[in-house]
C-alpha positions as CSV (number, residue, x, y, z in Angstrom):
1,M,126.8,63.4,82.7
2,I,123.9,61.2,80.6
3,L,121.4,60.5,82.9
4,I,119.6,57.2,81.1
5,V,116.4,56.0,82.8
6,K,113.9,53.8,81.4
7,S,111.5,53.5,83.9
8,S,108.6,56.1,84.0
9,S,108.1,56.2,87.5
10,A,111.9,57.2,88.1
11,L,111.7,59.7,86.0
12,N,108.6,61.3,87.6
13,I,110.3,61.0,90.8
14,G,113.6,62.9,89.7
15,I,111.6,65.9,88.3
16,T,109.6,65.7,91.1
17,A,112.7,66.3,93.8
18,V,114.7,68.4,91.0
19,V,111.1,70.8,91.0
20,F,111.3,70.6,95.0
21,G,114.6,71.3,95.0
22,L,113.8,74.8,93.4
23,L,111.1,75.4,94.9
24,A,113.4,75.6,98.4
25,G,115.4,78.2,97.2
26,C,112.4,80.5,96.7
27,G,110.8,82.9,98.9
28,Q,111.6,84.8,102.0
29,A,112.8,83.4,105.4
30,G,110.7,83.6,108.3
31,P,107.7,83.5,109.4
32,L,105.0,84.8,106.7
33,Y,102.4,87.4,108.2
34,L,101.3,90.9,107.3
35,P,103.2,93.7,109.3
36,K,101.6,95.6,111.6
37,P,100.8,99.1,111.3
38,P,103.3,101.8,113.0
39,A,101.8,103.0,116.2
40,K,100.5,106.1,116.0
41,P,102.2,109.0,118.3
42,A,100.5,109.4,121.8
43,A,98.4,112.7,122.2
44,P,100.0,115.2,124.0
45,A,98.2,115.7,127.6
46,V,95.7,118.7,128.0
47,S,96.9,121.1,130.7
48,P,94.0,123.0,131.6
49,T,93.7,126.6,130.4
50,T,91.4,127.5,133.4
51,P,92.5,127.4,137.0
52,P,90.2,125.1,138.9
53,P,87.6,127.4,141.5
54,P,88.3,128.6,144.8
55,S,86.5,126.7,147.3
56,S,84.3,128.7,149.2
57,P,84.6,129.3,152.8
58,A,80.9,129.2,153.9
59,A,81.2,125.3,153.4
60,Q,83.5,124.8,156.7
């Protein structure tokens, strides 16, 4: 196929269409964002090592 273009503006439009067509196929599809860092694991619940103080009988 031979393309004969006599107009400079038609050539510019054709080149622009080809460039945009090629650029449309490039890149990653979907939203562009930085991924969130992975969540840190939850700290284990600390069990008390000393028993609670006994209640005194004088408080009655």
